N, C-alpha and C positions, 0 to 999 in steps of 0.2 A: 193226560200226554195227547197233544196229537195222533201220533205213532207211537208204536212199542219202543222198544230202548234200543234195539239192531239197526233198525230204519233211520231211529231219531241219532245215534252216533255215525251212521255213514254221511248222514247230510250235513251233521257239522264237523264233521272229518272234511270231506271235499272241498265246502268252505274255509275250512283252514287253509286247507293246502294250497287253495285258489287263490288266497288275498297274497301269502307268501312268493306263490311265484310273482303275482301282481306287482309286487316290491321290487322285487329283482327286473322285472321286466320296465317298470317304471322306471329303475336307477339305471338301469342298461342304457336309458334314450335320453336319461337326463345330461349325457355327453355325447352323446349322437343324435343325428339328423335321421327324423322320423322317414322312412319307408314309401314307395308308390304312391310320392308327390303332397303327402298329410304335412312334410314340416307347415311351419310355425314360424314366424319371425320373433326373435328373443324380445320378452316387453317387459316394461319398468313399473314400479306398483301400481305410478296412476294408469299403467293401461290396462287394467283388470274389468272394468267396468264396460266397454266396449263386447270383451273376449263372453262375460257372463251374461249381456243382454246376446248377444249370440248364442250361445248356447242354452239359453232358454229359449229364444226361437228354433231352432234344430229340433228342441227336444219336443217342441210342440207341432211343428208338422211333422216330426216322426208321427206322434199318436195319430194326429189327423190321418197320418196318409196309411197308417197301420189298420186304423177304426175302418177309413173308406172301403179298403180292399176287402176286411172281412167282412163287411157290411152288406157290398155285391157280391163275397164266395170269391172272389179274384184269387184263388190261388196257388196257377200257376204263377202268377209277377210275385205274392208272395215269396214261394218258393222261389222263387231266382234270385230276390232280393235277400232271400236268407244266405241261398249260397255265396252270395259276390260278399255280405261281410263276413261268413265264415271263414274265407278263403285269405280275406285279407286279415282281420284276427289273426289266424293259425300263423298265416306267415309272419307277421310282425314278432309273435311270441316263437314262433323258430329261427327267426335272426337271433334273436334276442340271447335262446339258447344254445343253439350254436356255433356264431360266428366269435368267441371265445376261445372254442379248445379246433376250429378251423383254420388252415394256413390262409393267408389271406384269398381272400377269392372276390373277384367284381361283379360275375353274373351272381350272389348270393341270395339277393331277393329274389332272382329267376325261379333258383335249384330251389329253397322252400317251398315256394307256391306248389311246384311239383310233387313236393311232402305233402305239401299241404293236401291236392285235390282228391285222392283214394280219402282219405278222412270225408271231406267236406260231401262227398260222393253217398258215404256210408250215409253220413249221419242224415241228409236229402231224399235220398233214394230208401237205403234197405233199412231205415228203422230199427239200428239197431245199440240194444242200449247199453250198451260197454261200450260204443264207440261215439255214442253221444254223448253221455254225462263225462269220458276223457277230452272229448274236443271243446265240454263246457269249462273246463279245468286251466283251458289254451285262451280259447276264446277273449275272457274278459279281461287278463291282464292286456292284451294288445289291443283293445278297445282304451283300455284305460288311458293307454300310454297317453293319448290323442291329446286329451282332457285334461292332464294334469298341469302342463306349464301355463295351461287360462287361468289360472285358479289359483287366489291366494285363502286364507284360512279366513277371512271377513266372508269372501263372493263363495267358501265352499261354503262355510255355514249357511248362509242366505240359500245355495242350491238343496242343502239335507233340509232343511226346513220346508224347501215347497213342495220336493222329492216327496218326504214325507204325507204333509199336507193331501198331495193329489193320493198317494196311495191311499191314504185313510178312506175321501172320497171314493176313490174308483172300487174300494173292494165294501167300502160300509154301507155309500151311497147311492150309488150309479149304478155298479154291477158289472162294468165296462171291462174289469179286468176277468173276471168270472169268466163274461163270455167269449173273450178273444183267446185265454188260456184255452177254452174248452174249443174250438175251432179250428186251433191250431193242434191237439194233439188230435180232434175227434175227424177232422176234413183234411186240414193237411199233411197229419202226420210228420211233423214237427213242431217241437217246441223251445222257447229262448229260456233254458233255467236246466236247473237239476230237476230230474227225472227217478222213480226210483217206483213201482212198481209191486207189492208183495201182496201175498195171503195173510188174512188174522189164523187164530187159532181155529176158529168157528168156521172159518172158509177151506183148511186144508181140511179138516175132518171131511166136509162136505166133500171136498174133491174127491178124496180118498176112495169114500161110499159110493158116489159115482162113475170113477174108475172099475170098483168091484162089479159095479150090479149091468146086470145086465138088459136091462130095460130099455123104455125109452125114454129114461130120464136123463142115461149114461150120455144125454148129447148134449143137454144141457149148458150152454155157458154162465160160469160164472164172476160173476165183479173182481173185480179183482181192485184193491185200495192203488192208492196212486199217490207218494210225498214225491213234491215239488217245491223249490225254491225258486221263484225268477228270477232273470237275467239282472236287473234291477237292482235287487237288493245282494247281488255279489260285486257288483261293479264298483258302484258308489261306495262301498266300504272302500276298495284298491283305490279308488281315486282319493277318497279322504286320508290316508295312511301315506300317500304317494304326494300330498299337497306337505305333510306331517314331514317328512322326509325331509322335502325340499328346504322347508323351513325351518324347522328346529331338529334333524336328524334321524338316524336311525330305530332309536329307541322310542321316541315319542310315538313314531311311525308305528314299531312293535304295539305300544299299547293302545291306539287305535284299532289296530286290530284285533286287540283282546277285550275293547272294550267293545265294537260290533258282534264277533263272539259270545260275550255276554249276553246282551241283548238278543240274539236270534238262539240264544240257550233257553233264556228264561222265557224265551215265544212259542217254541216245542217244548218245553218242557209243559208249562201251567196251561198252555191253551187247550182249547176242548177240539172234540172232532170237526171242526169246519174251518172256514176259509179266513185270513188277518191279514191285512196289514203288515208284513214284515219291518218296513222301513221306520215307521215313527221307534220301534223299538230297537232297530238295531240304531237310529242315531242317536238318542239317545244315548246309547253306549259310549258312542263315539264322542258324543259332548261330554258324556264323562270323563272320558282320558284325556284329551284334549284341553278341561282346564284342568286336570291333575298335575298334564305335561306341562302349564305353563308357571304353574307354581314351581315346579321343580327346578324345567332349566331357564 
C-alpha cells in the first residue's frame, strides 16, 4: 500500500466528492452559458475533430509553458498563473452551486469572484493545507465544464489514451512529473492536486522522543511523508463522466465515476511507496464502465 489506510481513505473520499461535484457542475452548465467569456458555440457530431485537436494543442502548450517556467524557476509568473486559474475555476463552481438557491442576480459572476478571492489568496500565499484541499474540490469541476461540450465518446477515449500514455512516459521514463511536482511544492509552495502530509508510526515516535529531549537533536527536522494526487488525475475522470452524462445519461456517468474510483483504489492499495502514473489505472476503470454502459444502455 502506497500510504497508510487512513490517508488512502482520505484521498479516495476527496476524489469521490470532487467527481460528484464535477458531475453536478457539468450538468448545470449543460443548460447555461459558461461565464467569463469561456462559452463555446454548440457543436454537431461532425465538428468534434477540430475541438479535439484544439484541446491537444492547448494541453501541449500548457505543459511546455509549465516546464519552461519551471526550468527557469520563474515562480512569480507561475504563482500568478495559478492564481487566475484558481479564481476563474472557483468562480465557475460557485456560480453552479449558488445560482439555483439565490434570487436572480445580474452580477453573480462578479460576486462569486469576491467570494473566491480569499480562498485563492490563502491557497497561493499562506499554503494552508485545509484551504488547499477544499479549493481543490471545486477547481476541477469548474475547469471540466469547459471541456465536456467539446468532446464525444470517441474523442474522449482518444484523449484518455493519449493522456495515459503521456502520464506513463512522464513518470516512468522522463521523470518530468516528479520534477514539476517537487518544484511546485518546494519552491512555489503551490501544488495542483490533493496534498496530504502525514507521519508514519515510526516518525511519530521519533517526534515524541525529540520533543521530550533537551538535547540539540530535539531541534532536528523530521521528514514528513506526503500523499499527493495530481490535478490531471482528478479532472479527466470528471470530463469522462460529463461526456457520458450528455451521451447516455446520469447512471452511465455514475458508473464512469465508479470505474475511475476502482482504478485509483487499485493503485493506492496495491502500489508500492514510489511514484506511479495514475491515469493508466484510472482510464482502465473508465473504459471498463463505458463498455458496460453501452452493453446495458
